[in-house]
C-alpha positions as CSV (number, residue, x, y, z in Angstrom):
1,M,17.4,-1.0,18.0
2,D,18.9,2.5,17.9
3,V,16.2,4.7,18.8
4,P,17.6,8.2,19.0
5,L,19.4,7.6,15.6
6,L,15.9,6.3,13.9
7,H,14.6,9.3,15.2
8,A,17.0,11.7,14.1
9,I,16.9,10.0,10.4
10,S,13.3,10.2,10.5
11,E,13.3,13.9,11.3
12,G,16.0,14.5,8.6
13,A,13.3,13.0,6.6
14,I,10.5,15.0,7.4
15,N,12.8,18.2,6.4
16,T,13.0,16.4,2.7
17,L,9.4,15.4,2.1
18,R,9.3,16.4,-1.1
19,N,12.3,14.7,-2.5
20,F,10.7,11.4,-1.5
21,K,9.3,8.9,-4.0
22,V,7.0,6.1,-3.0
23,Q,9.9,3.3,-2.7
24,E,11.5,5.6,-0.2
25,I,8.6,7.2,1.9
26,S,6.8,3.6,2.0
27,S,10.6,1.9,3.0
28,L,11.5,4.4,5.8
29,L,8.0,4.5,7.1
30,W,8.1,0.3,7.3
31,S,11.0,0.4,8.8
32,L,9.9,2.7,11.9
33,S,6.9,0.8,11.9
34,S,8.8,-2.6,11.8
35,M,11.2,-1.9,14.4
36,S,8.1,-0.6,16.9
37,V,9.7,2.6,17.1
38,L,6.1,3.6,17.2
39,D,5.7,2.1,20.2
40,D,7.6,4.6,22.1
41,G,4.9,7.4,22.5
42,E,4.0,10.4,21.3
43,H,7.1,11.5,19.4
44,S,7.0,8.5,17.3
45,C,3.7,8.9,16.4
46,R,3.9,12.5,15.4
47,I,7.4,11.6,13.0
48,V,4.9,8.7,10.8
49,Q,2.3,11.4,11.0
50,Q,4.4,13.9,9.7
51,L,5.9,11.8,7.0
52,S,2.8,10.8,6.1
53,A,1.9,14.4,4.6
54,A,5.0,14.0,2.1
55,P,3.8,14.8,-1.3
56,I,4.1,11.8,-3.1
57,I,1.6,10.1,-0.1
58,V,-0.7,13.1,-0.7
59,H,-0.2,13.3,-4.5
60,E,-0.4,9.7,-4.7
61,A,-3.7,9.7,-2.6
62,H,-5.5,11.4,-5.4
63,S,-4.0,9.5,-8.8
64,G,-2.4,6.0,-6.9
65,Q,-0.6,5.6,-10.1
66,S,2.4,4.7,-8.1
67,W,1.2,2.7,-5.2
68,Q,1.3,-0.9,-6.2
69,G,2.6,-4.1,-4.9
70,H,5.4,-4.4,-2.2
71,Y,5.7,-0.5,-1.9
72,L,1.7,-0.5,-1.3
73,C,1.6,-3.2,1.2
74,L,4.9,-1.3,3.4
75,L,2.7,1.9,3.2
76,A,-0.7,0.9,4.5
77,N,0.8,-1.8,7.1
78,A,3.2,1.4,8.2
79,L,0.2,3.9,8.3
80,H,-2.7,1.5,9.9
81,P,-1.4,1.9,13.3
82,V,-1.6,5.7,13.5
83,R,-4.3,6.1,10.9
84,D,-6.9,7.2,13.3
85,R,-4.2,10.7,13.6
86,L,-3.6,11.0,9.5
87,D,-5.6,13.4,7.0
88,R,-8.7,10.9,6.8
89,S,-8.8,11.3,3.0
90,V,-5.1,10.2,2.9
91,W,-5.5,7.0,4.9
92,L,-8.9,6.3,3.7
93,K,-7.0,6.3,-0.5
94,V,-4.3,4.1,1.0
95,H,-6.5,1.7,2.2
96,S,-8.9,1.3,-0.3
97,R,-6.4,1.0,-2.9
98,W,-4.6,-1.5,-0.8
99,A,-8.2,-3.3,-0.4
100,E,-8.4,-2.9,-4.5
101,C,-4.7,-4.8,-4.8
102,L,-6.0,-7.4,-2.5
103,A,-8.9,-8.6,-3.8
104,P,-7.9,-10.4,-7.0
105,L,-5.1,-11.5,-4.6
106,A,-7.7,-13.3,-2.9
107,E,-9.6,-14.1,-6.4
108,F,-6.1,-15.8,-7.3
109,L,-5.9,-17.7,-3.7
110,R,-9.5,-19.0,-4.1
111,A,-9.3,-20.6,-7.5
112,I,-5.7,-22.5,-6.3
113,T,-6.1,-26.3,-6.8
114,F,-4.1,-28.3,-5.2
115,P,-1.4,-30.2,-5.5
116,V,-0.3,-26.5,-6.1
117,D,2.3,-26.2,-9.1
118,A,5.1,-24.3,-7.0
119,D,6.2,-22.2,-10.5
120,K,2.9,-21.0,-11.2
121,Y,2.5,-20.2,-7.9
122,V,5.5,-18.1,-7.5
123,E,5.0,-16.5,-11.0
124,A,1.4,-15.3,-10.1
125,L,2.7,-14.0,-6.9
126,V,5.6,-12.3,-9.1
127,E,3.0,-10.1,-11.2
128,F,1.2,-9.3,-7.6
129,G,4.6,-7.5,-7.0
130,L,4.2,-9.1,-3.2
131,F,5.4,-12.0,-1.2
132,H,3.4,-10.9,1.9
133,V,0.7,-8.5,3.0
134,G,1.9,-7.3,6.0
135,P,0.7,-7.7,9.5
136,Y,-2.3,-5.7,9.5
137,Y,-3.6,-7.8,6.7
138,T,-2.7,-11.4,6.4
139,R,-6.0,-12.7,8.6
140,E,-8.1,-11.0,7.1
141,L,-6.9,-12.4,3.7
142,L,-6.7,-15.6,5.2
143,R,-10.6,-15.0,6.0
144,S,-11.5,-14.1,3.1
145,V,-10.5,-17.1,1.3
146,G,-11.9,-19.0,3.8
147,V,-8.9,-19.9,6.0
148,G,-10.2,-19.2,9.8
149,S,-7.4,-20.0,11.7
150,S,-4.3,-21.8,11.3
151,P,-3.6,-25.1,12.0
152,P,-1.7,-26.6,15.1
153,G,2.2,-26.3,14.5
154,F,1.8,-24.2,10.8
155,V,3.5,-21.3,12.7
156,E,5.6,-22.8,14.2
157,D,6.7,-25.1,11.1
158,A,6.2,-21.7,8.9
159,L,9.0,-19.7,11.2
160,A,11.2,-23.0,11.1
161,R,11.3,-22.9,7.0
162,V,11.9,-18.5,7.1
163,F,14.6,-18.8,9.5
164,A,16.3,-22.0,7.7
165,Y,15.6,-20.3,4.5
């Protein structure tokens, strides 16, 4: 991981916040977050905090029109580690919008009967615009559908299948 390069990219992004769209800002924030740049201290937290002030985020906090599916997932998960440093109203809007998106997904998952029709399952997930809910919301979603913890071997098997893909 080239931390100085990521810092340079994010500093440049701070200077052009007005031009960012939801896809771009959520992808940038997710990249910074998922590459553990946030773990190197105050500088990274400040960068994410400043990027969260992008007009597209602040505007969308009030309208919510562009925040959907995968991009909303990236945004909610990227901002989650620094939520206490963000404008409270922006974080509450992002978090509540994400919770609104997760509710129908949880309903869908609770209604699944076995054996699962793989084609219909994938089709439904495509309609939600999601293929994951991120590291900060997966356990919450699973608990909401009655899955308390992974059975023995599940995580290892799932990871093996992902890496084999």
